[in-house]
N, C-alpha and C positions, 0 to 999 in steps of 0.2 A: 578693841576700838572700831567702831563703824564709822564710815563717813557718806553722806548720802549724796549722790552725784546726780545734780539736774541734767534737763536734757541736753544732749550735745547738740553742735550746731547741725549736723546729719539727721539727726531725729527731727530736728524742727523744720530741715528742707523737706523730709519725706512728710512730713504731719502737713506741712502747708500743701504738698502736691496731692496728697490725698483730699485734701480740703478742695482744693481746687478741681479734680476730677468728679468728686461729688456734686460739687456748685454747678458744673458742666453736663452731667447728666439728668441733674433737676429741670436745667434749663432746656436741655434738649426733650424732656419727658414733658414739660409744658408747650413747647413748640408743636411737639406730636398731636396732646390732646387737642393743642388750639385747631390746629389742621385737620385731625379728624372731625371736631364737631363743625367746623366750617365745611368740609366735605358732606356730610350727613346732612347738613341745612341746604347746601345745594342740590343735591340728591332729592331730598323731600320736596324741594321747590320744582325740580324738573320733573316729580310723579305728577305732581298737582296738576302741572302744566298740561301735562299730557294725558292726565285724566279729564282735564278741560277741553282741549282738543279731541278727543274719541268721542266726547258726546257730543259736541257742537258739529263735527264732522257724520256722526249718526243722527242728530234732528235733521241735517241737510241731504244727507241721503232719504231719509224718510219722508222728507217733504217733495224731493224730487221724483221718488217713487210715487208719493199719490200723483204728484201731478202728470204724469206717467201714465198711471191708471185712468185718471180723469180725462185725459187727454185721446188714450184709446177707447173710452166707455164713448167719447163723442163721437169719434170716427165707426164704432161700430152702429150706433144708433142710426148715424145718419146713411152708413150703406143700408142697415135695414129698412129704415124709410124710403129709400130708393127701391130696394126690391120689392116692398110691398106694393110702391107704387106703380112699380112694372108689371107685377101679378095681377094687381086691379084694372092697370088697362090694359093687357091681356086679355083677363077674364070678359070685360067689356068688348072687348073686341071679337073674342071667339065666336060670339053670336052674330058677327055683321061678316061684312067682306072684307074687313080693315085688318084680319088678324096678320100676324109674323109668320106661322106656320105654314106651309103648304097647305095642310088639311084645314085651314080655314080659308085659304082662297082657290079653294077644289073645284067651283065651277069655272071661276076666272083663268084657272090652269087649265082645265078640259077643254074651255071655249079657245083658248090660246093654241093649243098641241092640236085638238081635233078639228076644229074650225074650217081649216082649207080641206078636211078629208071628207067634211060632210056634204051629202048629195044636195044638190040645187033643187 
């Protein structure tokens, strides 16, 4: 004769404990999955924001470079005009007694230096 014995109270308690552990594991797996998903989304948003910031800063740097080049070009052109004007004035004055260099004023210098030495 065999008698089938059903689960004992200790078996039921152990089975309930395993079910609770399994449910806790499933709950934590879901929490981890949700947290991982949220952090990946946040990371992607930050990547997009960083890329946009880099592009904006690069565009601003290019604009600043262009402004600096244009400013330098204008200054160089103004300086070149001044140099050319001075050169043209010196060229005009070279043929007269108004020149800036001693060679241009040779007669005046000689008269001033040798004037008192000249015999009367």
